[in-house]
SETILUM-589644 format. One record per atom (N, C-alpha, C): y, z, x. Coordinates in steps of 0.02 Angstrom, whole numbers, plus 50000, padded with zeros to 5 digits. Example, Ala and Ser with C-alpha at 12.3 -4.5 7.8 and 13.67 -1.06 7.14 Angstrom:
// SETILUM-589644
497165039050660;497755039050615;498355039050660;498885035450642;499475035750684;500025039450645;
// end
This chain:
// SETILUM-589644
576944975549425;576664977849489;575994981349476;575444978949507;574784981849497;574534985149562;574334991349557;574014994749613;573424998749585;572975000549629;572405004649609;572645011949608;572725014549548;572995021349542;572495026749560;571865024849568;571355029949579;571465033949642;571775030949693;571925034649754;572425040249739;572935038649700;573415043749680;573095049249638;572675047149590;572335052149549;571885056649591;571525053549639;571075057449681;571455062449724;572015060349753;572425064949793;572705070549749;572915068749688;573185073849643;572655078949624;572055076549608;571505081049590;571315085549649;571265082649709;571095086549768;571635091749782;572265089549778;572815094149791;572815100049743;572705098749679;572705104149630;572095108649638;571535105849658;570945110049670;571065114949727;571375112449781;571525116849838;572045122049820;572565119949784;573105124649766;572865129649714;572345128049677;572095132649625;571865139249656;571715139249720;571505145449753;572085150249765;572705147949756;573285152249766;573225158649724;573085157749660;573065163549615;572515168449637;571965165949661;571425170249685;571645174349746;571935170949795;572145174449856;572725179249843;573165177449798;573725181949782;573465188449752;573005187749704;572725193749673;572305197749723;571925194249765;571505197649814;571915201649864;572485198949884;572905202249934;573215208749908;573335209049842;573665214749811;574375215849837;574675210549864;575375210849885;575825208549828;576465210649831;576925208249780;577105200949796;577395197649746;577525190549752;577985188749810;578495192749823;578965191249877;578635191649945;578205196749955;577855197250019;577395191350030;577045189249977;576595183549983;576995177250000;577545176149964;577955170149976;578215170050047;578435175750073;578695176150141;578155174750192;577585178050186;577045177250235;576745170250233;576645167650173;576375160850167;576855155750197;577505156850186;578005152350216;577975152550291;577915158550320;577885159250393;577265155850422;576715156150385;576085153150409;576055145650399;576305143250343;576255136150328;576765131950366;577325134850386;577835131150422;577555127850486;577235131650531;576955128350591;576405123350574;576035124450520;575515119650500;575815112850486;576365112850447;576685106550429;577005103150489;577295107150534;577615104250593;577095101250641;576535104650649;576005101950691;575715095550659;575615095750594;575355089750559;575845083950566;576495085450563;576985080150570;576955076950639;576845081150689;576795078550757;576165074250766;575615076550739;574975072950747;574965066450707;575195066750644;575145060850600;575735056150608;576345059050608;576945054850611;577205053650682;576915057050731;577135056050800;577705060450822;577845065750783;578385070350803;579075068050781;579585070550815;580285069050800;580475070950728;580365077250708;580525079250640;581265078850624;581705079950674;582425079550662;582635072450645;582335067550679;582485060550664;582255058850593;581665061350574;581415060150506;581865063450455;582135069250472;582585072750426;583245068950418;583525066650473;584165063050469;584105056650428;583515053650427;583415047350391;583445048450315;583225054350293;583195055850220;583475062850207;584085064150231;584355070850227;584355073750157;584715070450111;584805073250044;584145073950006;583745068650001;583115069449964;582645074549994;582645075250061;582215080250092;582455087350075;583105088350075;583375094850056;583205096349983;583235091249940;583075092249869;582345094249860;581895090449891;581185092149883;581015098849915;581355100349971;581245106850002;581445112549956;582035111949925;582275117249880;581825117749818;581655111949789;581245112049729;580545114849743;580265112949800;579595115449818;579615123049828;580145125449861;580205132649872;580275136449807;580695133949762;580785137149697;580135137149657;579795131449658;579165130849621;578645135749648;578575136149714;578065140449743;578225147849731;578855149849742;579045156849732;578955158849659;579155154449613;579085155849542;578355156549523;577935152049549;577225152349533;576905158749560;577045160249624;576755166249655;576965172549617;577605173049599;577845178849563;577545179249493;577475173449461;577185173349393;576475175949393;576085174049444;575385176249448;575335183749454;575845187049485;575825194249492;576075197849430;576345194149381;576645197349323;576305195849257;575855190949256;575525189249193;574815186949207;574445185749154;573755183449160;573715176749195;573255176149244;573195170049283;573065163949238;572645164849189;572485159249144;573105156749109;573535161249086;574155159249054;574595155149101;574665157549162;575105154149210;574885147049222;574245146149239;574025139549259;574005134649200;573905137049140;573905132449083;574625130749063;575095135349071;575795133649060;576005128349110;575795129149172;575955124149223;575655117349205;575125117349165;574815111049145;575265106849100;575815109649078;576295105749037;576745101349079;576655101249144;577085097449190;577165090049172;576655086649144;576755079449129;577325078049082;577485082649038;578035081548990;578685080449027;578855085149071;579485084649108;579445079049159;578875078049190;578795072649239;578935065849207;578695064849146;578805058449112;579535057449095;579865062649071;580575062149053;581005060849115;580875064649168;581255063849230;581125057049261;580495054749258;580325048149285;580695042549249;580775043349184;581145038349146;581885038249165;582175044149174;582885044649192;583005042649264;582605045149310;582715044149381;582505037249405;581925034949381;581635028749407;581615023049356;581785024549294;581715019549242;580985017849230;580545022549245;579825021449241;579585023149171;579355018149136;579165019049066;578445021849062;578375026949022;577715030049012;577385026748952;576765024648960;576405021048907;576255025648848;576115022548791;575935026348731;575305030548743;574855027748782;574235031448797;574385037848835;574835037548884;575005043548923;575405048348880;575855045748838;576235050148793;575765053748745;575255050248721;574755053548678;574415059248716;574245057848779;573945063048820;574415068948830;575055067548839;575545072848847;575595077148785;575595073948726;575625077648663;575005082048654;574435079448673;573815083448671;573875089448717;574165088348777;574255093748825;574725099148797;575265097048765;575725101848735;575365106148684;574955103048642;574575106748592;574135112048624;573805110148679;573385114948714;573785120748743;574365119248771;574785124448801;575035129248748;575255126548690;575505130748635;574965135648613;574345133248608;573795137648587;573695143248637;573735141748702;573615146848753;574165152148753;574795150048751;575345154848759;575525158348694;575245156148638;575425159048573;575285166548572;574765168748607;574595175748607;575045180148650;575475177248691;575885181248736;576595182348710;576775179148655;577455179848628;577565187048606;578105189948632;578275196748614;577925202048657;577515199948704;577155204648748;577505205048816;577355210248857;577685211248921;577615205448970;577125201048961;577025195749009;577475189748997;577975190348954;578445184848942;578825183049006;578975187949049;579325186549111;578895182049155;578255183649160;577805179449199;577745172449171;577715171949104;577675165349072;578305161249085;578885164549085;579515160949098;579535158449170;579315162549217;579295160349287;578815154449296;578265154449259;577815148749262;578145142449236;578565143249185;578935137549158;579435134849210;579785139349245;580235137249299;579845133449352;579255135749368;578835132449418;578665125249398;578505124149333;578305117349314;578915112649311;579495115349293;580095111049292;580255108649363;580255113249411;580385111349481;579845106649507;579235108049489;578675103849511;578735096749484;578875096049420;578915089449389;579485085249417;580065088349427;580625084749457;580445082649528;580125087149564;579945085849633;579485079849640;579005079149596;578535073549599;578905066849593;579425066749552;579805060549544;580245059049604;580505064249637;580885063049699;580425060349753;579825063249758;579345060649807;579175053449792;579115051749729;578945044849711;579525040149726;580135042449714;580725038349726;580775036449800;580625041149844;580665039949916;579955040049945;579595034749933;578875034649948;578725035050023;579175032850066;579055033050138;579325039350172;579635043750134;579925049750162;579365054350189;579485057450246;578985061750278;578795067650233;578175067850214;577925073450174;577925079850215;577765079450278;577715085350320;578395088650330;578905084650341;579575087450351;579815090650286;579695087450230;579895090250166;579555096950152;578915097250166;578545103450155;578735108850206;578905106850267;579155111650316;579825114650293;580255110350267;580895112850239;580765117650182;580285116050139;580115120550084;579905127350109;579495127450162;579285133850190;579865137750219;580325134250253;580915137650281;581355140550227;581465136750174;581895139150119;581565145050085;580905144750075;580545150350044;580615156650087;580575155850153;580645161650198;581345164650191;581855160350192;582545162650188;582675166350122;582395163850068;582485167150003;582095173649999;581455173450018;581015179250010;581185185050056;581475183550115;581595188950163;582065194250135;582475192650086;582935197450057;582585202150007;581975200549988;581635204449936;580965207449959;580775206250022;580125208650045;580125216250053;579535219050049;579445226350054;578885227850103;579055229050165;578565230850217;577985225850219;578125219550235;577595214450234;577085215150290;577215219350340;576765219950397;576395226650399;576365230050343;576035236650341;575455236950292;575055231650289;574505231350240;573835230750275;573295230950236;572625230850264;572395223750282;571805223450313;571545217050337;571405212150280;571205214750222;571065210250166;571685206550145;572245209950145;572875206850125;573045201050173;572975202350237;573165197150286;572645191550289;572015193150277;571515187850273;571665183250214;571875186150158;572035182150098;572625177550110;573165180250138;573755175950148;573635170950204;573195172650252;573035167850305;572655161950277;572165163250234;571795157750202;572265153450160;572715156750125;573175153150082;573695149250122;573995152450172;574545149450209;574355144650263;573755145350291;573555141050347;573115135150325;572765135950268;572275130850249;572395128050179;572255131950129;572215129250061;572885126950033;573405131050040;574055129150012;574365123150047;574415123050114;574715117150146;574305110850137;573645111350140;573225105350130;573295102750059;573315107250011;573395105149942;574065101849930;574595104549959;575255101649949;575325094849985;575015094250042;575025087750077;574685082450034;574105084150007;573755079349964;574165077649902;574445082649871;574785081449807;575445077849816;575805079049870;576445075549879;576335068249899;575745066549923;575595059549938;575365055749877;575135059249826;574885055949766;575395051449732;576045053349727;576535048949693;576655042349728;576395041349787;576445034749819;576045029549779;575545031749742;575075027149712;575065027149635;575395031949604;575395032249531;576025035849507;576245034449445;576845037749418;576765045249415;577325048749419;577315056049421;577005059049358;577125055849300;576835058349238;576075058349240;575785053149271;575065052849276;574805057649329;575175058349383;574975063249435;574975070249405;575475071749365;575535078349334;574975079749284;574675074449257;574115075349211;573525078749244;573505078549311;572945081549347;573055088949363;573615091649342;573725098849349;573165102849315;572875100549259;572325104249229;571725105449275;571665101749329;571145103349378;571255110449404;571885112149416;572055119049436;571905123949380;572065121849318;571935126149261;571205128249258;570765123449262;570045124849258;569815129049316;570005127049377;569755130549437;570045137649443;570695138449432;571005144949440;570745149949388;570625147549328;570345151949276;569645154149297;569265149549326;568595151249350;568615156349406;569095155449454;569155160349509;569315167349481;569775167649433;569965174149405;569385177449369;568985173449335;568415176049298;567875178549346;567725174549397;567205176249445;567395182249489;568005182149515;568215187149564;568465193649533;568805193149475;569135199049447;568895200849378;568365197549354;568095198849287;568645198249234;569115193749246;569665192549199;569445187049150;569045189149102;568765184349055;569315181549010;569395175049007;569915172148965;569775173548891;570315174248852;570235175048780;570035168348750;569835168548687;569605162448654;570145157048654;570775159148644;571335154348642;571395150648708;571265153948763;571305150648828;570765145348835;570155146848812;569625141848814;569785135848770;570015137248710;570165131748663;570745127548690;571295130848708;571875127248734;571725123648798;571355126848843;571175123648906;570745117448895;570285117848848;569875112048832;570285106348806;570775107848765;571215102648738;571625099348794;571865103448840;572255100848897;571825096148940;571205098148953;570755093948993;570625087348956;570535087648891;570425081648851;571035077048856;571635080048856;572245076048863;572265072348929;572045075648983;572015072349048;571555066349046;570995066949013;570515061449008;570805055648968;571155057248914;571465052048872;571985048248913;572375051748953;572925048648990;572715044049045;572105044749070;571885040749127;571345035649110;571055036049051;570495031649034;570715024349035;570365020349075;570485013149076;571135011049108;571465015449147;572125013849174;572135013349251;571555012649281;571515012549355;571935006949385;571955001149352;572334995549380;572874993049331;573094997449287;573614995549239;574264994149276;574674989349252;575314987849285;575794993649279;576204994549331;576704999749332;577364996849310;577654999749257;578284997249231;578845001349263;579074998949320;579565002649359;580244999249354;580705002649320;581354999649310;581804999849371;581665004349417;582065005049477;581605005749537;581665001549586;581205001549642;581255007949683;580695009949712;580705015649757;581035013649823;581275018649859;581625017449922;581125018049979;581075012950020;580605013050076;580985014050141;580595015550194;580895016550260;581235010050284;580925004350270;581214998050292;581904996950262;581984998750198;582634997950166;583165002450197;582945008350218;583415012950249;583655010050316;583185007450355;583365004750420;583794998550413;583764995250355;584174989350344;584854991050315;584994997550307;585664999450287;585705003150222;585145004150186;585175008050125;585155015350142;585675019050128;585725026050147;585525030350088;584955033950091;584735037950036;585085044650031;585535046050076;585875052450075;586475052350029;
// end
């Protein structure tokens, strides 16, 4: 099966560029992770529902009933990934978080092989190994330091993210807006138990979460969840380093958080890995051992629940 993967790569890159602003707005707000997760969930939920009505024509309950189980799975995974990432950013160096997240292709490739029978080429595996080397260099300086909790939460975020990309790819016709709306609802339900006076902060805090929850985060997630329609999850995950580069730049520009030498070296290696994984593969055949589930198949009697 041959498709032009560049559309998927472009959506992935755009999505990660938009989401890279999360770390900037989280730090700018000076709110704790739970408050940010709660407020962003409250703001992004209506955005996804309105987008679903405009793009898909409404009827979110009908869309949910058609793909009940996979939508619940992506909703839960998205919520866990976002909460873990937001909390990690408040507990450790931003550069460390985003470069750890750049290891997502490893898990995405393994899950894609198990879930979809999708074989990852030697070229992409080489890129993944290069990415691992870059990540090891970056996190080597944090072993034994207080930011290990933040690094672990970042690892949880990439595991949930990588699995999620494969579920989205498996059910290519599933409503992205309904899945993301479910993710926002689940994040709200989880975060509400841990929030601390989320409505008693200054204007800067609310401006930050408004930018994040109404514009950058939902738009980035919409772009990124559509990317697996056009390329394997392992290749989509290779574009996570776009966030690495951009988020590190935001932290440096806004907070004078100059990355250490290891972050520059490791980040450069990760970016090189992304280039290796995509070079010359725009129209490469997709080796898919198990077909994705489409809406037509569901209406013909294939029940994805």
